[in-house]
NUTORFI-580299 format. One record per residue (C-alpha): residue in three letters; chain; x, y, z. Coordinates in nm, 3 decimals. Example, Ala and Ser with C-alpha at 12.3 -4.5 7.8 and 13.67 -1.06 7.14 Angstrom:
REM residues 2
resn: Ala, chain: A, px: 1.230, py: -0.450, pz: 0.780
resn: Ser, chain: A, px: 1.367, py: -0.106, pz: 0.714
//
This chain:
REM residues 199
resn: Met, chain: A, px: -4.080, py: 4.761, pz: -0.071
resn: Arg, chain: A, px: -4.103, py: 4.385, pz: -0.018
resn: Ile, chain: A, px: -3.824, py: 4.187, pz: 0.149
resn: Ala, chain: A, px: -3.737, py: 3.817, pz: 0.142
resn: Val, chain: A, px: -3.505, py: 3.676, pz: 0.406
resn: Phe, chain: A, px: -3.296, py: 3.367, pz: 0.327
resn: Ala, chain: A, px: -3.194, py: 3.168, pz: 0.636
resn: Ser, chain: A, px: -3.091, py: 2.815, pz: 0.734
resn: Gly, chain: A, px: -3.043, py: 2.824, pz: 1.111
resn: Arg, chain: A, px: -3.171, py: 2.958, pz: 1.443
resn: Gly, chain: A, px: -3.281, py: 3.290, pz: 1.299
resn: Thr, chain: A, px: -3.125, py: 3.539, pz: 1.540
resn: Asn, chain: A, px: -3.060, py: 3.793, pz: 1.264
resn: Phe, chain: A, px: -3.410, py: 3.730, pz: 1.126
resn: Glu, chain: A, px: -3.557, py: 3.798, pz: 1.470
resn: Ala, chain: A, px: -3.357, py: 4.122, pz: 1.499
resn: Ile, chain: A, px: -3.487, py: 4.233, pz: 1.158
resn: Val, chain: A, px: -3.846, py: 4.163, pz: 1.265
resn: Lys, chain: A, px: -3.794, py: 4.371, pz: 1.583
resn: Ala, chain: A, px: -3.633, py: 4.657, pz: 1.388
resn: Arg, chain: A, px: -3.928, py: 4.670, pz: 1.150
resn: Lys, chain: A, px: -4.175, py: 4.676, pz: 1.442
resn: Lys, chain: A, px: -3.980, py: 4.968, pz: 1.592
resn: Gly, chain: A, px: -4.009, py: 5.155, pz: 1.262
resn: Ile, chain: A, px: -3.635, py: 5.156, pz: 1.192
resn: Phe, chain: A, px: -3.720, py: 5.074, pz: 0.832
resn: Lys, chain: A, px: -4.053, py: 5.078, pz: 0.651
resn: Ala, chain: A, px: -4.094, py: 4.771, pz: 0.432
resn: Ser, chain: A, px: -4.287, py: 4.446, pz: 0.425
resn: Leu, chain: A, px: -4.115, py: 4.130, pz: 0.548
resn: Ser, chain: A, px: -4.295, py: 3.921, pz: 0.289
resn: Leu, chain: A, px: -4.110, py: 3.592, pz: 0.270
resn: Leu, chain: A, px: -3.871, py: 3.358, pz: 0.448
resn: Val, chain: A, px: -3.683, py: 3.115, pz: 0.223
resn: Cys, chain: A, px: -3.533, py: 2.825, pz: 0.420
resn: Asp, chain: A, px: -3.358, py: 2.508, pz: 0.305
resn: Gln, chain: A, px: -3.359, py: 2.324, pz: 0.640
resn: Pro, chain: A, px: -3.692, py: 2.181, pz: 0.768
resn: Lys, chain: A, px: -3.572, py: 2.174, pz: 1.131
resn: Ala, chain: A, px: -3.430, py: 2.528, pz: 1.133
resn: Gly, chain: A, px: -3.539, py: 2.740, pz: 1.429
resn: Val, chain: A, px: -3.597, py: 3.038, pz: 1.202
resn: Ile, chain: A, px: -3.914, py: 2.875, pz: 1.063
resn: Ala, chain: A, px: -4.099, py: 2.899, pz: 1.396
resn: Lys, chain: A, px: -3.978, py: 3.258, pz: 1.440
resn: Ala, chain: A, px: -4.113, py: 3.351, pz: 1.096
resn: Arg, chain: A, px: -4.450, py: 3.191, pz: 1.161
resn: Arg, chain: A, px: -4.481, py: 3.374, pz: 1.494
resn: Ala, chain: A, px: -4.404, py: 3.698, pz: 1.312
resn: Gly, chain: A, px: -4.665, py: 3.628, pz: 1.045
resn: Val, chain: A, px: -4.409, py: 3.597, pz: 0.767
resn: Lys, chain: A, px: -4.480, py: 3.353, pz: 0.485
resn: Val, chain: A, px: -4.243, py: 3.053, pz: 0.496
resn: Val, chain: A, px: -4.117, py: 2.870, pz: 0.189
resn: Leu, chain: A, px: -3.917, py: 2.553, pz: 0.252
resn: Val, chain: A, px: -3.700, py: 2.463, pz: -0.047
resn: Arg, chain: A, px: -3.477, py: 2.163, pz: 0.021
resn: Arg, chain: A, px: -3.176, py: 2.121, pz: -0.204
resn: Glu, chain: A, px: -3.206, py: 1.740, pz: -0.196
resn: Asp, chain: A, px: -3.552, py: 1.761, pz: -0.357
resn: Phe, chain: A, px: -3.398, py: 1.886, pz: -0.682
resn: Ser, chain: A, px: -3.171, py: 1.721, pz: -0.937
resn: Gly, chain: A, px: -2.937, py: 2.019, pz: -0.951
resn: Lys, chain: A, px: -2.865, py: 2.369, pz: -0.821
resn: Lys, chain: A, px: -3.029, py: 2.528, pz: -1.125
resn: Asp, chain: A, px: -3.365, py: 2.362, pz: -1.051
resn: Phe, chain: A, px: -3.329, py: 2.439, pz: -0.678
resn: Glu, chain: A, px: -3.274, py: 2.808, pz: -0.748
resn: Ala, chain: A, px: -3.548, py: 2.813, pz: -1.014
resn: Gln, chain: A, px: -3.798, py: 2.716, pz: -0.745
resn: Ile, chain: A, px: -3.671, py: 2.995, pz: -0.520
resn: Ile, chain: A, px: -3.692, py: 3.245, pz: -0.808
resn: Lys, chain: A, px: -4.053, py: 3.139, pz: -0.870
resn: His, chain: A, px: -4.145, py: 3.238, pz: -0.514
resn: Ile, chain: A, px: -3.949, py: 3.565, pz: -0.535
resn: Gln, chain: A, px: -4.138, py: 3.658, pz: -0.849
resn: Glu, chain: A, px: -4.477, py: 3.555, pz: -0.709
resn: Asp, chain: A, px: -4.425, py: 3.769, pz: -0.400
resn: Lys, chain: A, px: -4.282, py: 4.063, pz: -0.599
resn: Ile, chain: A, px: -3.968, py: 4.081, pz: -0.385
resn: Asn, chain: A, px: -3.749, py: 4.393, pz: -0.413
resn: Leu, chain: A, px: -3.469, py: 4.303, pz: -0.170
resn: Ile, chain: A, px: -3.318, py: 3.970, pz: -0.066
resn: Val, chain: A, px: -3.158, py: 3.965, pz: 0.279
resn: Met, chain: A, px: -2.918, py: 3.681, pz: 0.353
resn: Ala, chain: A, px: -2.936, py: 3.589, pz: 0.723
resn: Gly, chain: A, px: -2.737, py: 3.273, pz: 0.772
resn: Phe, chain: A, px: -2.838, py: 3.097, pz: 0.450
resn: Met, chain: A, px: -2.564, py: 2.838, pz: 0.430
resn: Arg, chain: A, px: -2.555, py: 2.799, pz: 0.053
resn: Met, chain: A, px: -2.363, py: 2.995, pz: -0.206
resn: Leu, chain: A, px: -2.588, py: 3.154, pz: -0.465
resn: Ser, chain: A, px: -2.496, py: 3.073, pz: -0.823
resn: Pro, chain: A, px: -2.341, py: 3.344, pz: -1.044
resn: Glu, chain: A, px: -2.658, py: 3.330, pz: -1.257
resn: Phe, chain: A, px: -2.877, py: 3.400, pz: -0.953
resn: Val, chain: A, px: -2.653, py: 3.686, pz: -0.840
resn: Arg, chain: A, px: -2.655, py: 3.845, pz: -1.186
resn: Arg, chain: A, px: -3.033, py: 3.820, pz: -1.203
resn: Tyr, chain: A, px: -3.068, py: 4.011, pz: -0.873
resn: Arg, chain: A, px: -2.758, py: 4.227, pz: -0.897
resn: Asn, chain: A, px: -2.745, py: 4.492, pz: -0.622
resn: Arg, chain: A, px: -3.066, py: 4.354, pz: -0.470
resn: Val, chain: A, px: -2.908, py: 4.089, pz: -0.245
resn: Ile, chain: A, px: -2.732, py: 4.187, pz: 0.078
resn: Asn, chain: A, px: -2.544, py: 3.985, pz: 0.339
resn: Ile, chain: A, px: -2.401, py: 4.030, pz: 0.686
resn: His, chain: A, px: -2.062, py: 3.890, pz: 0.781
resn: Pro, chain: A, px: -1.898, py: 3.882, pz: 1.128
resn: Ser, chain: A, px: -1.558, py: 4.027, pz: 1.033
resn: Leu, chain: A, px: -1.409, py: 4.334, pz: 0.869
resn: Leu, chain: A, px: -1.406, py: 4.210, pz: 0.511
resn: Pro, chain: A, px: -1.195, py: 4.135, pz: 0.318
resn: Ser, chain: A, px: -1.034, py: 3.975, pz: 0.626
resn: Phe, chain: A, px: -1.159, py: 3.640, pz: 0.759
resn: Lys, chain: A, px: -1.406, py: 3.524, pz: 0.499
resn: Gly, chain: A, px: -1.603, py: 3.201, pz: 0.539
resn: Ala, chain: A, px: -1.827, py: 3.029, pz: 0.791
resn: His, chain: A, px: -1.594, py: 3.053, pz: 1.093
resn: Ala, chain: A, px: -1.492, py: 3.418, pz: 1.075
resn: Ile, chain: A, px: -1.516, py: 3.499, pz: 1.447
resn: Lys, chain: A, px: -1.327, py: 3.187, pz: 1.551
resn: Asp, chain: A, px: -1.063, py: 3.246, pz: 1.284
resn: Ala, chain: A, px: -1.008, py: 3.610, pz: 1.386
resn: Phe, chain: A, px: -0.994, py: 3.522, pz: 1.755
resn: Gly, chain: A, px: -0.753, py: 3.237, pz: 1.690
resn: Tyr, chain: A, px: -0.530, py: 3.463, pz: 1.484
resn: Gly, chain: A, px: -0.503, py: 3.701, pz: 1.777
resn: Val, chain: A, px: -0.632, py: 4.017, pz: 1.611
resn: Lys, chain: A, px: -0.675, py: 4.333, pz: 1.820
resn: Val, chain: A, px: -0.977, py: 4.446, pz: 1.620
resn: Thr, chain: A, px: -1.240, py: 4.268, pz: 1.418
resn: Gly, chain: A, px: -1.595, py: 4.369, pz: 1.336
resn: Val, chain: A, px: -1.904, py: 4.337, pz: 1.122
resn: Thr, chain: A, px: -1.965, py: 4.401, pz: 0.752
resn: Val, chain: A, px: -2.289, py: 4.453, pz: 0.559
resn: His, chain: A, px: -2.232, py: 4.412, pz: 0.187
resn: Phe, chain: A, px: -2.395, py: 4.345, pz: -0.146
resn: Val, chain: A, px: -2.360, py: 3.987, pz: -0.267
resn: Asp, chain: A, px: -2.162, py: 3.918, pz: -0.582
resn: Glu, chain: A, px: -2.035, py: 3.601, pz: -0.750
resn: Lys, chain: A, px: -1.759, py: 3.542, pz: -0.494
resn: Met, chain: A, px: -1.792, py: 3.438, pz: -0.129
resn: Asp, chain: A, px: -1.804, py: 3.730, pz: 0.119
resn: His, chain: A, px: -1.678, py: 3.967, pz: -0.146
resn: Gly, chain: A, px: -1.933, py: 4.218, pz: -0.283
resn: Pro, chain: A, px: -1.940, py: 4.597, pz: -0.247
resn: Ile, chain: A, px: -1.933, py: 4.704, pz: 0.118
resn: Ile, chain: A, px: -2.231, py: 4.901, pz: 0.252
resn: Leu, chain: A, px: -2.140, py: 4.939, pz: 0.621
resn: Gln, chain: A, px: -1.870, py: 4.823, pz: 0.860
resn: Gln, chain: A, px: -1.830, py: 4.855, pz: 1.235
resn: Val, chain: A, px: -1.515, py: 4.782, pz: 1.430
resn: Val, chain: A, px: -1.516, py: 4.559, pz: 1.739
resn: Ser, chain: A, px: -1.210, py: 4.573, pz: 1.965
resn: Val, chain: A, px: -1.078, py: 4.247, pz: 2.106
resn: Ser, chain: A, px: -0.970, py: 4.278, pz: 2.469
resn: Lys, chain: A, px: -0.729, py: 4.056, pz: 2.662
resn: Ser, chain: A, px: -1.017, py: 3.935, pz: 2.877
resn: Asp, chain: A, px: -1.227, py: 3.826, pz: 2.578
resn: Thr, chain: A, px: -1.311, py: 3.463, pz: 2.524
resn: Leu, chain: A, px: -1.445, py: 3.332, pz: 2.195
resn: Val, chain: A, px: -1.791, py: 3.321, pz: 2.354
resn: Ser, chain: A, px: -1.781, py: 3.681, pz: 2.481
resn: Leu, chain: A, px: -1.648, py: 3.808, pz: 2.148
resn: Glu, chain: A, px: -1.918, py: 3.622, pz: 1.956
resn: Ala, chain: A, px: -2.187, py: 3.774, pz: 2.180
resn: Arg, chain: A, px: -2.064, py: 4.130, pz: 2.123
resn: Ile, chain: A, px: -2.029, py: 4.081, pz: 1.748
resn: His, chain: A, px: -2.377, py: 3.933, pz: 1.716
resn: Lys, chain: A, px: -2.524, py: 4.226, pz: 1.909
resn: Ile, chain: A, px: -2.365, py: 4.468, pz: 1.663
resn: Glu, chain: A, px: -2.474, py: 4.254, pz: 1.367
resn: His, chain: A, px: -2.837, py: 4.294, pz: 1.468
resn: Lys, chain: A, px: -2.816, py: 4.675, pz: 1.476
resn: Leu, chain: A, px: -2.593, py: 4.722, pz: 1.171
resn: Tyr, chain: A, px: -2.798, py: 4.494, pz: 0.944
resn: Ser, chain: A, px: -3.119, py: 4.685, pz: 1.017
resn: Leu, chain: A, px: -2.940, py: 5.010, pz: 0.933
resn: Gly, chain: A, px: -2.819, py: 4.861, pz: 0.603
resn: Ile, chain: A, px: -3.173, py: 4.753, pz: 0.518
resn: Lys, chain: A, px: -3.302, py: 5.101, pz: 0.607
resn: Leu, chain: A, px: -3.051, py: 5.265, pz: 0.371
resn: Phe, chain: A, px: -3.153, py: 5.032, pz: 0.087
resn: Val, chain: A, px: -3.527, py: 5.077, pz: 0.147
resn: Glu, chain: A, px: -3.490, py: 5.456, pz: 0.151
resn: Gly, chain: A, px: -3.291, py: 5.452, pz: -0.174
resn: Lys, chain: A, px: -2.981, py: 5.603, pz: -0.015
resn: Leu, chain: A, px: -2.727, py: 5.352, pz: -0.150
resn: Lys, chain: A, px: -2.551, py: 5.437, pz: -0.475
resn: Ile, chain: A, px: -2.317, py: 5.182, pz: -0.631
resn: Lys, chain: A, px: -2.036, py: 5.259, pz: -0.873
resn: Gly, chain: A, px: -1.816, py: 4.960, pz: -0.946
resn: Arg, chain: A, px: -1.721, py: 4.814, pz: -0.609
resn: Lys, chain: A, px: -1.781, py: 5.138, pz: -0.422
resn: Val, chain: A, px: -2.101, py: 5.212, pz: -0.232
resn: Ser, chain: A, px: -2.182, py: 5.569, pz: -0.133
resn: Ile, chain: A, px: -2.457, py: 5.677, pz: 0.105
resn: Gln, chain: A, px: -2.661, py: 5.970, pz: -0.022
//
């Protein structure tokens, strides 16, 4: 099993995935990092971990189709089986999603379908929810929408600040994502429509 991670930022989820693999939580090769931001911190983390880095900048291509075609070229060359989204701040096109249907997973810091989008923790905290959480899901054509693999609830206490809540959610993200990857790698996820069962 060969995994590509797509990331645009600091790479905290990427780093957690690297650590989980070293601990033997899942058995697969972290073969490729695809990044669209040349100054992203995740690039240095990938190089330290010995993971091949591919920088594909959107502005170097005339359109999204050509941008994604370059990414697909690298996925094919490295014989990737699973794509793991870890803070890649670009929506994949419907054509890309259909090509890799049920082979792209994402992590989101809320209990989907609540609080979609880039500011989920801040939005949930601002709304005053008593519980929020983390979701691992397959990617489909809509934002933060595909079939749900795993969810974990995080309670929001009266003493929580946005910073403290973010820290607890990110800690759970790192554990839950590795478990989702493990289930995929071991072939334990069965999808029927929008329902995912664990065998």
